[in-house]
Structures are given as structure tokens and as C-alpha cells.
N, C-alpha and C positions, 0 to 999 in steps of 0.2 A: 649018621655021618654029619659032622659039623660043617658049617659053611662060613665063608668069609666074603663079605660084600664091601667093596671100597669104591668111593666115588667123591663127588663134589656136592656142595650145597648150592643149588641153583645152577643154571647154565646160560642164562641170557644176559650177558654182561658186555656192554659196548666196548670197553677197553681190551677185551679178549679177541676182538675181531681184527684179523690181520696179524695177530700174534699167536695165540693158541689155535684159533680157527683160521683156516687159510683165507687169504684175501679173496673176496668175491663169493664165499660160501653163502648160500641162501640161509636166512635166519631160521626158516622152518626145517632146515637140515642139520641144525647144530646139535640137537639131541641125538640124532642118529650118529653123528660124528663122535660124540662123547661115548655112545654105546659101543663103538668100534674100539675104544681104548680103555673102558672101565666096565664094571658089571653092576653099577648102581648109581643112583642120583637121589638126592634129597630134594623133594619139591618144596620150595619155601614161599612161593607165591600164595599158597593156601593159608599162610600165616597172616598175610596182610588183608586178604579179601576172599570171599567165596569165589571159587573158580567155576568155569562152565563144564557141564557134562561133556560137551564136545571136545574140550581141551584134554580132559582125562582120557577120552577115547583116542584122540590123536596121539597123545604121548604113549599110550600102551601099544598102538600099532606101529610106532616109529622105532621100536627097539626089539631085539631078539627075545625069544621065549625065556631064556635064562636070566634076563635082566630083572632087577628088583628096584622098586621105588620106596624110599622112605617118604613119609608125608607129614608135613608140619601142621599141627592143629592150629585152629584160628586164634588170633590174639584177642578177638572179641570175647572168647571163652576164658582165656587165661589172664589177660591184662585188664580188660574192661569189667567183665563180670567177676573176675577173680575166683572162678570155679563154682560160684554159687548161683542158683537160679538159671541154670544153663540148659534146661531140657529142650527148649525150642532152638537155641543156637546150635546145640549138638545135633539135633535133627537136621537142621539146615546144612551143617557141615557134611554130614554123610549123604544127604540127598543131592548135594551139589555135583556128585559124580565120582567120588572116591572109589566106590565099588566097581566102577568101570575098569579099573586097573586089573581086576580079576586076580589070577595067580601071581601077577607081578607086584601086588601090593605087599610091601614089607611093613616094618613097624611104623606106628604113628607117634610122632614126637610132640610132647606137650611141654613147651618152654615157659617156665614161670617167670614173672617179672621180679626185678631186684627188690621191690618194696613189699613182696609177699613172703612172710616168714612161715615157719613150720606151724601148722595147725592140724593136728591129727584128725579131728572130726571133719573139718572141711575137706581134707584130702581123701579120707576114707569114703565120704559121701560121693565125691567126684568119681573116684575109681570104681565105685559100685555101679555107676551109670554107663561106664564104657563098655561097648560091645566086645565080646571075646570071639565071636564068629561073624562071618559075613552075613549070615542069616539074621543075627541079632542087630547088625548094623542096618540091614534093610528095614527091620521092624522099627527101629528108631527113626530112620529116614522118612518113614511114612507120616510122621508127625510134623513135617516141615510146614512153614508158613509161606506167605506170599513172596518172601525174599528169594525163594527158589520157585519160579513159576512152574506150575504143574506140568506144562509141556516140555520142561527141561529137567525135571527132577528124575533121579534114578532111585527107585525104592524096591528094587529086586536084586538078588544076588545070583550069579551063575552057579556058584557052589556054596550053598547055605552053610556047609560044615567047615569051610575054609577058616583056619585060625587067624585071628587078628592080634598082633602084638602091640604093646604100648610101652613107651619110655618117657621119663620125665627129666627135664633139665632144670636144676635149681640155681638160683642166683642170690641166695641170702644165707649167711653163715649159720643161722639157726637150724638149718637142715643137716648140719654135721652132728647128727643125733642118732644113737642106736635105736631109739623108738621109731624113727622114720625108716630106718633100714628094715626093721621087722615088719612095719606096715607094708612096705614094698614087697617083701617076701610073701606075706600073706596074700596080697593082691596080685602077685606075679607081674609086677611092673619093673622094668629095668631102670636103673639110675644112670643117667648119662655121665660119662667121664668127659668132662669139658676142660680142654686146655685153653686158658684165656689169659696168658701172661700175668697171673696173680689177681685179676680183676674179680673173678667169681670163684666160689669154692671148687677145688679140685679134689674129688672123692672117688676112689677106686673101691667099689663095694659090689660084690656079686649078689644080686637079689632075685634073679630068675635064670632062665636057661639061655639068655643071650646078653651080650654087651653092646652098648650103643655109645660110640665115641664121636666127639666133635672137636676138630682141631681148628681153633680160631686164630692161630698165629703164635709162633714160638716166643717172640720178643715184643712184638707190637700187634695189638688187636686188629684182626681182619687184614693185616697188611704183610707182616713178615713171613718168610718161608721157613722151611725146616732144613737144617743142615743134614749132611749124610749121617753124622753121628746121631742126631735126633731121630731120624727116620729108622736107623738101626735099632734104637731103643724102643720105638713104637712097634716095630716088627717083632722084637723080642717079647713085648707085652702081649701082643696078639697071639703069638705062638704059645705063650703060657696059658692064656685063656682057653684057646682051643684044646690044649692038652687036658684041661679040666672038663671038656665036653661042652664049652660055650660056643654058640654061634657068635659071630662078630660083625657088626655093621659100623663102618667108619666113614665119616664125611669130612672133607677138608673145606673149611669155611673162610679161609684166608684169601679172599678173592680180589682185594683191592689192587694188588700189584701182579696179578696173573700168576700167583704162586700155586693156587689150589690144584689145578689139574696136574701139574708136574709133581707135586708132592704126593698126590694120590697114585699116580703111575709109578713113582719111585717106590712107594710102599708095596704096590702090587708086584713089582719086579722082585723085591726082596722076599716076598712070601710065595712066589710062584703062582699068584692068582691071575687067571687069564681074563681078558675081556669077555663079555657075555656072548659075543658072536664067534669067538675063537673055537676051532674044532679040537 
């Protein structure tokens, strides 16, 4: 049975307090508040820096069992190292606590920088290093260095056979290439459908058994919301993908004007998707 997970990219935004979040709501209760209204969240703090194991554990315990987290891979791997020579950074990423999410771990997103074009060899080598199970992730994590202190590292998986999915978001026109799509299909990596008001490539290509969508803003990047008509169109796309047997993960990243949560909930309503804690 296919699944649909809809949520927001990040949840700790000061402008949301007193608007989306009720005035006076404790910051540590914001994730639980989101989980009462959606069934997924994309963790984006992991893109900027290594997070703590205790943070992943707290996030997992704050949400219902049916909730799912997308996790953004570190920019040190994608933007600084540009996918090459990343054995130790990849180990640090997984040792930081990602596996503490357990069955609530959804796809891992690898967002590539705009100045990185299509290089089949570089991408193939990177994809070959990605763990496809939690057990493989734990084996990679065991090779972490001092950036993840031994007393904070997580190098074991509760369920070694748990499948780990990966998605890649591209931001260079050279990726509009059939050779790239075939590489993704061979490696079973999803190509992110990114709506970014014409700034980066918009490509709808099915490359594995799930779709990963990021809505960055309909008219203005990270700022503008989606009209009823636009949400209707996205709901139609999602129905089309699920009809083909695709799971769908969609995250609203238009956070600047507090549009993201309302667009996410609007899509959920159109699709009949219930919050993770709903009976």
C-alpha cells in the first residue's frame, strides 16, 4: 500500500510564534504541535551542522509512531566536499544520531549546490557509498572521527534490516539529462521535484519507488504561498503518482511568510491525509 507524507521543512522559526504556533507555546513543544497537524517533517538543521544524538532521540520521542522524518544530508558533504572524499564526513553524519529516529526515519535528502554540474562518475561513486539499510548505516557510523565524540556517537541500529531511502535535489541545468535519470534508476535514488519559481531545474522524473517533492514558493522563493488552484494541481499530481504505486513525501519550504504549514495542511485536506496522531 502506498503512503503519502506531507509536512514542512524545519519547524523552529521565530516568525511563526504567535501566528502558526499559539502564543506562549513552549519551544520544545513546537514539534509535537506540528505532529498533531501533519504526518512528517523535514529536518533541515542537519544540513548546516552535525546534530546531537540527544536531539534526534528527543525528536523521535516527541511525535506519534506513525510520524516520519525526512533528514537533510550535511552541506559539508554536498557543498564543501562536493561528494568526493566524503568517507569520514558521511560516517560522522550517520554517527551523529540519525539512526536514533528508528522506524520514523524517512528518506535522506542530498541537496546539491548550484555550481555542481552533472558528473556521472562522481555521482555514481557517491551513491555507491550510501547505506541502504540501517545496519549499513551503523557500519559506516563506526568510522566516525573526533567530531562526533565517542560518548555521543550512535553506531548501532535497532533494526539492522530497516530500509533507508535517498533522494537528490539538483540545482544545475546539466542534470536535465537522460543519462542522469538512468543513473538514478540503477542506484534507486529519487530525483526531487523542486518548485522554485524558475530558479532551479523543475524535473518530474520517476526514478525509484517514491517521489520526493519540495515546494519552495509558487511565485517568490521561500516566501510566497500557494493558491487554492495551485494546491489543487499538486494534489492531482500526487494522486497520479500514487496511482502508479509511488509513495510520496512532500515538504513545504516557503517558510518566510508563515505560508508553509498552511499549504501543507491544505494539501493534506485535499488528499484526505490525516495527521500522524489521528485515529
